[in-house]
Each structure stands twice: as structure tokens, then as C-alpha cells.
C-alpha positions as CSV (number, residue, x, y, z in Angstrom):
1,M,64.4,108.5,124.0
2,A,65.0,105.3,125.9
3,D,66.2,105.5,129.5
4,L,69.7,104.1,129.1
5,N,70.0,103.6,132.9
6,R,67.5,100.8,132.4
7,N,69.3,99.3,129.4
8,R,70.3,95.7,129.8
9,Y,74.0,96.7,129.6
10,A,73.8,99.5,132.1
11,S,74.8,97.4,135.1
12,L,77.7,95.8,133.3
13,L,79.0,99.2,132.0
14,K,78.7,100.8,135.4
15,S,80.8,98.0,136.8
16,K,83.5,98.3,134.1
17,M,83.7,102.1,133.8
18,S,84.4,105.0,136.1
19,D,81.5,107.3,136.9
20,A,83.1,109.9,134.6
21,S,83.3,107.5,131.7
22,F,79.8,106.1,132.1
23,T,78.4,109.6,132.4
24,K,80.1,110.6,129.1
25,L,78.7,107.6,127.3
26,I,75.1,108.0,128.6
27,A,75.1,111.7,128.0
28,L,75.1,111.1,124.2
29,G,71.6,109.6,124.5
30,N,72.4,107.2,121.7
31,E,70.9,103.8,122.3
32,R,72.5,102.1,119.4
33,L,76.0,103.3,120.5
34,F,75.2,102.2,124.1
35,N,74.2,98.7,123.0
36,F,77.3,98.4,120.8
37,V,79.6,99.3,123.6
38,G,77.8,97.0,126.0
39,E,77.7,94.1,123.6
40,Y,81.4,94.0,123.0
41,I,82.5,94.9,126.5
42,E,80.4,91.8,127.5
43,L,81.9,89.6,124.8
44,C,85.6,90.7,125.0
45,E,85.6,90.9,128.8
46,P,88.1,93.7,129.5
47,D,88.9,94.4,133.1
48,C,87.8,98.0,132.7
49,G,86.6,100.5,130.0
50,Y,87.5,104.1,129.4
51,M,85.2,106.4,127.4
52,C,86.8,109.3,125.6
53,D,85.3,112.7,124.7
54,D,86.8,115.5,122.7
55,S,88.9,116.9,125.6
56,D,92.7,117.4,125.5
57,A,92.8,115.5,128.8
58,D,91.5,112.3,127.3
59,A,93.9,112.7,124.4
60,E,96.7,113.0,126.9
61,Y,95.5,110.0,128.8
62,I,95.8,107.9,125.6
63,R,99.3,109.2,124.8
64,K,100.6,108.6,128.3
65,S,99.0,105.1,128.5
66,A,100.7,104.1,125.2
67,L,104.0,104.9,126.7
68,E,103.4,103.5,130.2
69,R,102.2,100.2,128.7
70,G,105.3,100.0,126.4
71,E,103.2,100.1,123.2
72,E,105.3,103.2,122.3
73,T,108.7,104.4,123.4
74,R,110.0,107.9,123.5
75,L,112.7,109.0,121.0
76,S,115.3,111.7,121.4
77,R,113.2,114.5,119.8
78,D,110.4,115.9,121.9
79,G,107.0,114.4,120.8
80,H,108.5,111.6,118.8
81,T,107.7,108.0,119.7
82,I,108.4,104.5,118.1
83,H,106.1,101.6,117.9
84,Y,107.0,98.1,116.7
85,D,104.6,95.6,115.2
86,G,105.6,91.9,115.2
87,Y,108.0,90.4,112.7
88,D,105.2,88.9,110.7
89,D,102.7,91.7,111.2
90,Q,104.1,94.3,108.9
91,G,101.4,94.9,106.2
92,R,97.9,94.5,105.2
93,A,96.8,90.8,105.4
94,P,94.5,90.0,102.4
95,G,94.2,86.4,103.4
96,A,92.9,87.3,106.8
97,T,90.6,90.1,105.6
98,K,87.1,89.1,104.6
99,N,84.0,91.0,103.5
100,L,81.0,89.4,105.3
101,V,78.0,89.4,103.0
102,S,74.7,87.5,102.7
103,K,74.4,84.3,100.8
104,E,72.6,86.2,98.1
105,D,75.5,88.5,97.5
106,L,78.2,85.9,97.5
107,P,78.1,84.9,93.8
108,L,79.0,88.5,92.7
109,M,81.5,89.0,95.6
110,K,83.7,85.9,95.4
111,S,86.6,87.8,94.0
112,L,86.3,90.5,96.6
113,Q,87.5,88.5,99.7
114,A,83.9,87.7,100.5
115,M,82.5,85.0,102.8
116,D,79.2,84.1,104.2
117,R,78.2,86.6,106.9
118,E,76.8,84.2,109.4
119,V,79.7,81.9,109.1
120,G,82.2,84.7,109.5
121,L,80.5,86.4,112.5
122,A,80.3,83.0,114.3
123,E,84.0,82.4,113.6
124,V,85.3,85.8,114.7
125,R,83.1,86.0,117.8
126,V,84.6,82.8,119.1
127,I,88.0,84.5,118.9
128,L,86.8,87.7,120.5
129,K,85.3,85.9,123.5
130,G,87.4,87.0,126.5
131,I,90.2,88.4,124.3
132,M,90.5,91.6,126.4
133,K,90.8,89.9,129.8
134,G,93.5,91.7,131.9
135,K,93.3,94.8,129.7
136,E,91.6,98.2,129.5
137,A,89.2,98.8,126.6
138,V,89.1,102.3,125.2
139,V,85.9,103.6,123.5
140,K,86.9,106.4,121.2
141,L,84.6,108.5,118.9
142,S,85.9,110.1,115.7
143,C,84.5,111.7,112.6
144,E,85.3,111.0,109.0
145,G,85.5,114.4,107.3
146,P,84.8,117.7,108.9
147,I,82.2,117.3,111.7
148,L,78.6,118.1,110.9
149,S,79.2,118.6,107.2
150,P,77.5,117.0,104.2
151,F,80.4,114.5,104.1
152,S,80.6,113.6,107.8
153,I,80.3,110.0,109.1
154,G,80.6,109.3,112.8
155,C,82.8,106.4,113.9
156,V,83.3,104.5,117.2
157,Q,86.3,102.2,117.9
158,I,86.7,99.9,120.9
159,S,90.3,98.8,121.2
160,D,92.6,97.4,123.9
161,S,95.6,99.1,122.1
162,F,96.5,102.6,123.2
163,Y,98.9,102.7,120.2
164,V,95.9,102.3,117.9
165,C,93.9,104.9,119.8
166,H,96.8,107.3,119.7
167,S,97.1,106.8,116.0
168,E,93.5,107.6,115.5
169,E,93.9,110.7,117.6
170,L,96.5,111.9,115.1
171,L,94.7,110.8,112.0
172,Y,91.1,111.7,112.6
173,R,88.9,114.5,114.0
174,R,87.5,113.9,117.4
175,G,83.9,112.9,117.2
176,Y,82.2,113.3,120.6
177,E,80.6,116.6,119.5
178,H,79.5,115.1,116.2
179,F,77.8,112.2,118.0
180,M,76.1,114.7,120.4
181,K,74.7,116.8,117.6
182,M,74.2,114.5,114.6
183,E,70.7,114.2,113.3
184,N,70.6,110.5,112.5
185,K,71.8,108.8,115.7
186,D,71.7,105.4,114.1
187,K,74.1,106.2,111.2
188,F,77.7,105.6,112.2
189,F,80.5,103.1,111.6
190,R,81.6,100.7,114.3
191,F,84.9,99.0,115.0
192,V,86.3,96.5,117.5
193,H,90.0,95.7,117.7
194,S,92.1,93.6,120.0
195,A,95.8,93.0,119.7
196,G,95.2,89.7,121.5
197,R,97.9,88.0,123.5
198,L,101.2,89.8,123.5
199,D,104.8,88.6,123.8
200,A,107.5,90.2,125.9
201,R,108.0,92.9,123.3
202,G,104.3,93.7,123.3
203,C,103.7,92.1,119.8
204,S,100.6,90.0,118.9
205,I,101.3,86.3,119.3
206,D,98.3,84.5,117.8
207,L,98.8,85.6,114.1
208,D,97.1,82.3,113.1
209,K,94.0,83.9,114.6
210,R,94.5,87.3,112.9
211,K,91.1,88.3,111.4
212,I,89.8,91.5,109.9
213,Y,86.2,90.7,109.3
214,Q,84.0,93.4,107.8
215,D,80.2,93.0,108.3
216,L,79.0,95.1,105.3
217,D,75.4,94.7,106.1
218,D,75.7,96.0,109.7
219,M,78.6,98.5,109.0
220,I,80.9,97.0,111.7
221,V,84.5,95.7,111.5
222,L,86.0,93.1,113.9
223,S,89.8,93.0,113.9
224,T,91.7,90.5,116.1
225,N,95.3,89.5,116.9
226,N,97.2,92.2,115.0
227,Q,98.7,95.6,115.5
228,Y,99.9,96.9,112.1
229,A,97.8,100.0,111.7
230,G,96.5,99.1,108.3
231,N,94.8,96.2,110.0
232,S,94.0,97.6,113.4
233,V,93.1,101.3,113.0
234,G,89.5,101.0,112.2
235,L,89.0,104.4,110.6
236,K,91.7,103.7,108.0
237,K,91.0,101.2,105.3
238,H,88.2,99.4,107.2
239,A,86.1,102.6,107.3
240,M,87.0,103.1,103.6
241,R,85.4,99.7,102.8
242,L,82.3,100.5,104.7
243,A,82.1,103.9,103.0
244,I,82.5,102.5,99.6
245,R,79.6,100.2,100.3
246,L,77.5,103.0,101.7
247,S,78.3,105.3,98.8
248,G,77.2,102.7,96.3
249,K,73.8,102.7,97.9
250,E,73.5,106.5,98.3
251,G,75.0,107.7,95.0
252,W,78.2,109.4,96.1
253,L,81.8,108.1,95.9
254,C,84.5,107.0,98.3
255,E,87.9,106.7,96.6
256,H,91.5,105.8,97.5
257,M,92.7,109.2,96.5
258,F,94.8,112.2,97.5
259,I,93.5,115.7,97.2
260,M,96.0,118.5,96.3
261,A,96.1,122.0,94.8
262,V,98.5,122.6,91.9
263,Q,99.7,126.2,92.3
264,N,100.0,128.3,89.1
265,E,101.9,131.4,90.3
266,K,101.8,133.1,87.0
267,K,98.0,133.0,86.9
268,A,97.7,133.3,90.7
269,R,95.4,130.3,90.8
270,A,95.1,126.9,92.5
271,T,93.6,123.9,90.7
272,Y,92.5,120.9,92.7
273,F,93.4,117.4,91.6
274,C,92.6,114.0,93.2
275,G,94.7,111.0,92.5
276,A,94.5,107.2,93.0
277,F,97.7,105.2,93.2
278,P,98.3,101.7,94.6
279,S,100.5,101.6,97.7
280,A,104.1,102.6,97.1
281,C,103.5,104.0,93.6
282,G,104.1,107.7,94.4
283,K,100.7,108.7,95.9
284,T,101.9,110.6,99.0
285,A,105.0,111.9,97.1
286,T,102.6,113.4,94.5
287,A,100.3,114.9,97.1
288,M,103.4,116.4,98.9
289,L,105.2,117.9,95.9
290,P,107.3,120.9,96.9
291,G,105.5,124.2,96.0
292,E,102.0,122.7,95.8
293,K,99.4,122.5,98.5
294,I,98.0,119.3,100.1
295,V,94.5,118.7,101.3
296,G,94.9,114.9,101.9
297,D,97.0,112.0,100.9
298,D,94.9,108.9,101.0
299,I,91.1,108.8,101.1
300,A,88.5,111.2,99.5
301,Y,84.8,111.4,99.6
302,F,83.1,112.9,96.5
303,R,79.7,114.5,96.4
304,N,77.7,116.5,93.9
305,I,77.0,119.7,95.7
306,G,75.1,122.2,93.7
307,G,76.2,120.6,90.4
308,E,79.9,120.8,91.4
309,F,82.3,117.9,91.8
310,R,83.4,118.4,95.5
311,A,85.8,116.4,97.6
312,V,86.9,116.2,101.2
313,N,89.8,114.5,102.9
314,V,88.1,112.4,105.5
315,E,91.3,112.3,107.6
316,R,93.3,115.0,109.4
317,G,96.6,113.2,109.4
318,I,99.0,111.0,107.4
319,F,99.9,107.3,107.9
320,G,102.6,107.2,105.3
321,I,105.2,104.9,104.0
322,I,108.6,106.3,105.2
323,K,110.9,104.4,102.9
324,D,112.7,106.7,100.5
325,V,111.5,109.9,102.3
326,N,114.7,112.0,102.2
327,A,115.8,115.6,101.9
328,E,116.0,115.5,98.1
329,D,112.9,113.6,97.0
330,D,110.4,114.5,99.8
331,P,111.8,117.6,101.4
332,V,108.6,118.8,103.1
333,I,107.8,115.5,104.8
334,F,111.5,115.0,105.6
335,R,111.7,118.3,107.4
336,T,108.5,117.7,109.2
337,L,109.8,114.3,110.5
338,Q,112.9,116.0,111.9
339,T,111.1,118.7,113.8
340,P,111.0,118.5,117.6
341,G,107.7,119.2,119.2
342,H,105.6,117.6,116.4
343,E,103.7,114.6,117.6
344,V,105.0,111.8,115.4
345,I,104.7,108.0,115.7
346,F,107.3,106.0,113.8
347,S,106.7,102.3,113.3
348,N,109.1,99.5,112.3
349,V,112.2,101.7,111.6
350,L,115.6,101.3,113.3
351,T,116.1,103.0,116.6
352,G,119.8,103.8,116.9
353,P,121.9,104.1,120.1
354,D,121.1,107.8,119.8
355,S,117.4,107.1,120.2
356,L,116.8,108.6,116.7
357,P,114.8,106.8,113.9
358,Y,116.5,105.5,110.7
359,W,114.8,104.2,107.7
360,L,115.5,102.8,104.3
361,G,116.3,105.5,101.7
362,M,116.7,108.2,104.3
363,G,119.8,109.5,102.6
364,V,122.0,109.2,105.7
365,D,124.2,106.5,107.1
366,N,122.4,104.3,109.5
367,P,123.9,102.9,112.8
368,K,125.1,99.3,112.6
369,K,123.1,98.2,115.6
370,G,120.0,99.2,117.5
371,K,116.4,98.0,117.8
372,N,114.0,97.3,115.0
373,F,111.0,95.2,114.2
374,A,113.0,92.0,114.8
375,G,114.1,93.1,118.3
376,D,117.8,93.8,119.1
377,W,119.5,94.2,115.7
378,S,123.0,94.4,114.4
379,E,124.2,94.4,110.8
380,G,124.1,90.9,109.3
381,K,121.4,89.5,111.7
382,R,119.3,86.8,110.1
383,D,115.8,85.5,110.7
384,S,114.8,81.9,111.5
385,E,114.8,81.1,107.7
386,G,118.3,82.5,107.2
387,N,117.3,85.7,105.5
388,V,119.3,88.8,106.3
389,I,117.1,91.3,108.3
390,P,117.4,94.8,107.0
391,F,117.8,97.6,109.5
392,A,114.3,98.9,108.9
393,H,111.2,97.4,107.2
394,S,110.4,98.4,103.7
395,N,106.8,99.1,104.8
396,A,107.8,101.1,107.9
397,R,105.5,104.1,108.5
398,Y,105.1,107.5,110.1
399,T,101.9,109.0,111.6
400,I,101.5,112.7,111.8
401,R,98.9,115.5,111.8
402,L,98.3,117.3,108.5
403,N,98.6,120.7,110.1
404,Y,102.3,120.2,110.9
405,L,103.0,120.5,107.1
406,E,104.2,123.8,105.8
407,N,102.3,123.2,102.6
408,I,98.9,122.4,104.2
409,D,96.0,123.9,102.3
410,P,93.5,125.6,104.8
411,A,90.7,124.2,102.5
412,Y,91.2,120.8,104.2
413,K,88.8,122.2,106.9
414,D,86.1,123.3,104.4
415,K,82.8,121.5,105.3
416,N,81.8,121.6,101.6
417,G,85.1,120.3,100.3
418,V,87.0,121.6,97.3
419,L,86.1,121.9,93.7
420,V,87.8,119.1,91.8
421,E,89.0,119.8,88.2
422,G,91.3,116.8,87.5
423,I,91.5,113.1,88.4
424,V,94.9,111.3,88.2
425,Y,95.3,107.5,88.1
426,G,98.8,106.2,88.6
427,G,100.2,102.6,88.4
428,R,103.6,101.1,88.4
429,D,105.1,99.6,85.3
430,S,108.4,99.9,83.5
431,D,107.5,99.4,79.9
432,T,103.9,100.4,79.0
433,S,102.3,103.6,80.1
434,V,103.7,107.1,79.3
435,P,104.5,109.5,82.1
436,I,101.2,111.4,81.6
437,E,98.2,111.0,79.3
438,E,94.8,112.7,79.2
439,A,91.8,110.6,78.5
440,P,89.4,111.9,75.8
441,D,86.4,112.0,78.2
442,W,85.3,110.8,81.6
443,E,83.8,107.5,80.4
444,S,86.8,106.3,78.4
445,G,89.1,107.5,81.2
446,I,87.3,105.1,83.6
447,I,86.9,102.2,81.3
448,V,90.2,102.2,79.4
449,K,92.5,103.7,81.9
450,A,91.3,103.5,85.5
451,C,89.7,100.0,85.3
452,T,92.8,98.5,83.6
453,L,95.3,100.0,86.1
454,E,98.1,97.6,87.1
455,S,101.0,97.8,89.5
456,E,103.9,95.7,90.7
457,T,103.1,94.4,94.2
458,T,105.1,96.1,97.0
459,S,105.8,95.5,100.7
460,A,102.6,97.3,101.7
461,T,100.8,94.0,101.2
462,I,102.0,90.7,102.8
463,G,103.3,88.4,100.1
464,Q,105.7,88.3,97.1
465,E,106.9,91.7,95.9
466,G,107.4,92.7,92.2
467,V,104.5,90.8,90.7
468,L,102.4,92.7,88.2
469,A,98.9,92.7,89.5
470,P,95.5,94.2,88.5
471,Q,94.7,97.3,90.5
472,P,91.4,98.7,89.1
473,M,90.9,102.3,90.2
474,A,93.8,101.6,92.7
475,N,91.0,100.2,94.9
476,L,90.7,96.5,94.4
477,D,91.6,95.6,98.0
478,F,88.8,97.9,99.3
479,I,85.9,97.5,96.9
480,S,83.1,96.2,99.0
481,Y,80.2,95.6,96.6
482,P,80.2,94.0,93.1
483,I,82.9,95.4,90.8
484,G,80.5,96.0,87.9
485,Q,78.2,98.1,90.0
486,Y,81.1,100.0,91.4
487,F,82.4,100.8,87.9
488,T,78.9,101.9,86.8
489,N,78.5,104.1,89.8
490,N,81.8,105.9,89.0
491,I,80.6,106.6,85.5
492,R,77.1,107.7,86.6
493,F,78.4,110.0,89.3
494,V,79.2,112.8,86.9
495,E,75.6,113.0,85.6
496,G,74.4,116.5,86.6
497,I,78.0,117.8,87.2
498,K,78.4,121.1,85.3
499,N,82.2,120.8,84.7
500,V,83.3,117.2,84.7
501,P,87.0,116.8,85.8
502,H,89.6,115.7,83.2
503,I,91.1,112.3,83.8
504,Y,94.8,111.7,83.5
505,T,97.0,108.6,83.9
506,V,100.6,108.8,85.1
507,N,103.5,106.4,85.4
508,Y,106.6,107.5,87.2
509,F,108.4,104.1,86.7
510,L,109.4,103.9,83.0
511,K,112.9,102.4,82.7
512,D,115.6,102.2,80.1
513,K,117.0,98.9,78.7
514,D,119.5,98.8,81.6
515,G,116.7,99.0,84.2
516,R,117.3,102.7,85.2
517,F,114.4,105.1,85.7
518,L,114.2,107.5,82.8
519,T,113.3,110.6,85.0
520,S,113.9,111.9,88.5
521,K,111.3,111.4,91.1
522,L,110.4,115.1,91.0
523,A,109.6,115.1,87.3
524,K,106.0,114.4,88.4
525,K,105.8,118.1,89.1
526,A,106.2,119.0,85.4
527,W,103.6,116.4,84.5
528,L,101.0,117.8,86.9
529,H,101.7,121.4,85.8
530,W,101.0,120.3,82.2
531,A,97.7,118.8,83.4
532,E,96.9,122.0,85.2
533,L,97.4,124.0,82.0
534,R,95.3,121.5,80.0
535,V,92.4,121.8,82.5
536,H,92.3,125.5,81.8
537,G,92.7,125.0,78.0
538,E,96.0,126.8,77.8
539,V,98.2,124.2,76.0
540,G,97.6,121.8,73.1
541,A,98.4,118.1,72.9
542,Y,99.2,115.3,70.5
543,R,96.5,112.6,69.9
544,T,97.4,109.0,70.7
545,P,95.2,105.9,70.2
546,L,94.1,106.3,73.9
547,G,94.1,110.0,74.6
548,Y,96.4,113.0,74.5
549,V,100.0,113.5,75.5
550,P,102.1,116.7,76.0
551,R,104.0,118.5,73.2
552,Y,107.7,118.9,73.6
553,E,107.5,122.7,73.3
554,D,105.2,122.8,76.3
555,L,107.1,120.5,78.5
556,K,110.6,122.0,78.0
557,P,109.7,125.3,79.7
558,L,107.9,123.5,82.5
559,F,111.0,121.5,83.3
560,R,112.9,124.7,83.5
561,E,110.3,126.5,85.6
562,C,109.4,123.7,87.9
563,L,112.7,121.8,88.3
564,D,115.4,124.1,86.9
565,E,116.3,121.2,84.6
566,D,116.9,120.9,80.9
567,F,114.6,118.5,79.1
568,S,116.0,117.0,75.9
569,Q,113.9,116.1,72.9
570,E,115.6,112.7,72.9
571,L,114.3,111.9,76.4
572,Y,110.9,113.3,75.4
573,L,110.6,111.0,72.4
574,E,111.6,107.9,74.5
575,L,109.2,108.8,77.3
576,F,106.2,109.6,75.2
577,K,106.4,107.0,72.4
578,F,103.2,105.0,72.4
579,R,104.0,101.3,73.1
580,I,101.4,99.3,71.2
581,D,102.3,95.7,72.1
582,P,102.5,96.2,75.9
583,W,99.1,98.0,75.8
584,V,97.5,95.1,73.8
585,A,98.9,92.7,76.4
586,K,97.6,94.9,79.2
587,L,94.0,95.1,77.8
588,T,94.1,91.4,77.1
589,R,95.0,90.7,80.7
590,A,92.1,93.1,81.8
591,I,89.6,91.1,79.8
592,Q,90.8,87.8,81.2
593,F,90.8,89.2,84.8
594,Y,87.3,90.5,84.6
595,Q,85.8,87.5,82.8
596,K,87.2,85.4,85.7
597,T,86.6,87.6,88.7
598,A,83.7,89.9,87.9
599,P,80.6,88.2,86.5
600,D,78.7,91.5,86.6
601,C,81.3,93.4,84.6
602,P,79.2,95.4,82.1
603,E,79.4,94.1,78.5
604,K,80.1,97.6,77.4
605,F,83.4,97.5,79.2
606,L,84.4,94.1,77.7
607,S,83.4,95.3,74.2
608,T,85.3,98.6,74.6
609,W,88.5,96.7,75.6
610,K,88.2,94.3,72.7
611,S,87.5,97.1,70.2
612,T,90.5,99.0,71.6
613,I,92.7,96.0,71.0
614,D,91.5,95.9,67.4
615,K,92.2,99.6,67.0
616,L,95.8,99.2,68.4
617,Q,96.5,96.2,66.1
618,Q,95.4,98.3,63.1
619,A,97.6,101.1,64.3
620,K,100.6,98.7,64.5
621,S,100.1,97.7,60.9
622,K,100.4,101.3,60.0
623,Y,103.0,102.7,62.4
624,G,104.9,99.7,63.7
625,P,105.2,98.8,67.4
626,F,105.8,102.3,68.6
627,I,104.1,105.6,67.7
628,E,106.2,108.7,68.0
629,P,104.3,111.6,69.6
630,G,102.7,113.8,67.0
631,K,102.6,111.1,64.3
632,Y,99.3,109.4,65.1
633,Q,96.2,110.3,63.2
634,E,92.7,108.9,63.8
635,S,91.5,106.9,60.8
């Protein structure tokens, strides 16, 4: 082991850190980590550096510092704080997010926000030079997944934002012990973040220099001049991109999925499902359904362990969209966010004169003045372009620990993960997909359903809302190696799996001709309980051109048992009629999208979509534009 006291960065780090911090860093005996910290302390030039371990004292230092520096403000309820991002720093920034790859990889990565690695690194390092002057840099170690498990990946973040470090403290497991004991001391993800210059409100000024550059060869992400957690919290979507890249090389999967357990009280059993939904399409709401158990709401690692399809939640918290979280639609989360003593960070909601948070869709009357992401706010306030500023942002968030939830499944701590028996893909359209449909098999589920997933854009991504956009696997923004290879790895992953999970697609957003949703938000509970029964072979189904849908006689009692609602046959027929023309259009768009953006898309995928279009057009000649459930027969 190298003598780190003789390392070229030792003198610099001793001058920037207290004796306690330097001792904690050097005690890990990790030369690669030491060099990383030294390199970026030298480049970013903070006034001082603080090294965290797994102690509660260090966690408290981060919390107190976020408040003392004005990055967070206390609210009325004990443990609750508010953070505000800048007015134009409210969502993921695709235009500023780049995957840095070698010249050889660029031709297959052009559609995946890729740029030449050497060019990108030179560009962002110029921005990072001296960016932390006058600030304190925090070095925080975390672990993706339970520490020292088959799924674990160590992570280190250097940031000058105590809000970012506090968020990571809530969202991820502390990682100092993991770094101390991990076998491969060179294998970990690295992140550098700086909020850059700040205005009087503590918001990033230089948004024209906002960069989120992901060096996929060296497993490092460099993020500058931003604070929105989706861009600044390294272990969130940045680590996900690195993990997707790594999983593609090593033969496991990292997916944009929740993990939950559907509870069948009659059978006294729990069945684990994972689900991928684009942002604001019902993902967290599904994971948090009343009466079920949650393991995780956002990111899952999958591994084949002993021939079983196993999954872990790599996080220990939730960074969730708060819009429409209310007592009726999301009662568990709503109660959690109202509980004093829970450590909660709210972001970009309204702080009323009572120092309580108010958000869109909360189900209560909001004050007519207060503070929000635009500063001092009163009803009718307009921005510089004359637009009325809402009292809270539609992408406002909350950050909490999972173990605050009354429906947390203890299995979230299991080092070997949970056994997955169903996979759910959910998009957002008003006139195409039925509420739930089961794919005939894994391969067709991936090719015909998951890869053709679409969703209307939402406020979670900067840009125009309401545009129907491709969202293959609900993962397009995060795929970090060529799409065709990624699809192929998903299909191959189940080789050697003894019981391959069933694949389902869901759509909670079907509307009637007047634009009203056809079902309540909690109807998803009935759809999932039907899927649970299907996994165990306990209900039948009707064949469709693309899979299987529920029978009315099975759904009617589920609506009564799960929701205490009547479910009419008239509504059933409207919900589950197969809509041929929209599906032909959807598959046509998929072909056009992949021919343009994915030169390595397997020919098998393209031929499958084309043959499916032919099949649908033949069905239309026989059945007309709609096929009533139970009427379709394979020719």
C-alpha cells in the first residue's frame, strides 16, 4: 500500500483540511480516492475541505451548515426545512447534460447526449477552475445499495453545497465503512459538484455555464452552476447513468424502477413487482399504494443470484414530486409529510406566513402571499416575460428517508435483494394503451411494449410540457451506452433465470371524449392486484393482438375489495377495448425513431414492429378500429 503521506496531494490536503478530516481520509488507505480528492481540491480551490465519516456528528454538521449558510430554512414543524432553487433551475437540463465518450463510441451514441470525451473534459475543467473559492468543500462517502452486498457500489461526492450533502444523507446509506472494508478499492463512482456563484437568495447565477458532464470511461460526473437535486445530487440520476454503463459491461441491469410488494391478504403472501415510469406518470404513487409495501420508488439494480431474478433499491430515501400529493390520492406520503420530527427537505413549494409548506394539488387552500422559487410572492405576480407565477412549482419536491413510511417493507435492507415476479412499464397517453395488459412473454414484452413506451413530457424536464415523446424502458434520458446493446442486454438478462418475471404495461391516463380521466387515481390498485393473481396463475385473461387483458368478472370483485367501488361493465368495455389505429401509429413512430436515432437497433426489433403493424391492420379488416375484450381470436 502506498504511503499517502508522501502523495503529491498530501501537503495541499493537510493545508485545506483539519487534522481530524485529513486523518479520516488517509485512514481509508485508498490511493485512488486520495488522488481524486486532491485533484479536485486543487482544481476547484475551496478555502477548506471537510471529510465525512459515518458518524451522526458529521451528519449533524451538514444539517447545521445548510441552515447557517441559508441553503435551507427551518419551517414550523420540527425537522422540516425548505430549499429554493433558482427560477430557471427547476428540472433536469438535457441540453446541459452530456455523456462523454471516446471518438470511437460517438457514432452509436449521438442520440444519447454524447460528446467527445476530451473536448468535454477540457470544457468543464475550465469552468471548475477556482469555482469553489471562498467556500468549503465537503467530501462525502455513500453506498448505492446495502453496504458490502453483491449489489453495492461505493460513491464519493465533493460538493460546495451543504443542501446537496444533506439530501444525500437522507437519500443514501453512509459509505465510510463500505470504503474501509470493500475488496476492490479502485471500484467506485466519483462526483464533483459546485453551485457556482450565488445571488442574494443563494441561487446559482451562471446558468449559461450549467454543465452535467458524465465521463463514462472514468466513471466520474462533473456538475457545475446548478442546485436542482436532479442535476446536483451525484448519486441520483448521475450514478444511475454510470451504473447502466457498468451493468452493460458486467451482465447485470440498472433500471429506472420502483420495487414494491403487492399484499394478498387472503393468501397471506407478498409478491414483488418492479416498475418503470417516466417522470410524473404515477411511478411513486404506484410504489406507495395504500395497503401495499414499498421497497423503493426510483432506481433498482437487478442481478441473477442463484438463478433468481433479484432486485435491490440502491437508495434509502425518496426525492419525490410533491405536486398532487394529498390526503385522498397519496395518503401515506401525505401523512408522512405532515409529521413533526421527520427530517424532510421541501424544495420550490410556497412557504406561507405560517412557515408551513403549500404545493400544487395539496387539497387545501394556499395562502395568497409568501415565499417561493421566485422570491417574495403574492397572487398575480408575473415573471419578466409577463407570465403569471404559480404559488408553487409543478416540479417541486420533497426529500425524506424511506424508514419514515408506515408501509416500508423491511426487505429494503436485504443484502440479497427481493425475488421479482412481475415487471410493470407505464407511460402516459390518453387514447392508446389500456389500463393494464400482460405481455405473452419476456422478449415480446421488451420489444413491443417496453421499447415503444411513450409519454407526454412533464415539468420534471426543462422544456415544453404536453408533447408526446419516446421513452423506451422509461430510461431514454439515462441510457449510457448504445441503445441496441442496452435492449439486447435486457433480453439476455433472463437467460439462466428459473422463473422469469411476467411483464405488464399500464396506463393510468385514458380519457373520455371530453378530456376527463376514465378512472380514479387509486384504480391502479385493482390493476396491480389482477397482475398479482396472474403471476400465480389464479385468474384467466382475454387474448388481444399484443397480449392479455383482464376479464370483467375478475375485475369487478377486485374493485369492491381494493377500493370499495362498483365497476360497471360499460366502463370496463371502454377501458379495455383494443384501439388499433393508435397502436399502428405508435409502432410506426417507434420505427421512425429508432431508424433515426439508434443505428445499432437490432433488425429483429424493427422486423417485429413491422410484422406487428401488419398483424394489426389485418385485425382491423376483420374487427374494425376497436376490438372488444373477449372477441379477438388469433388467426
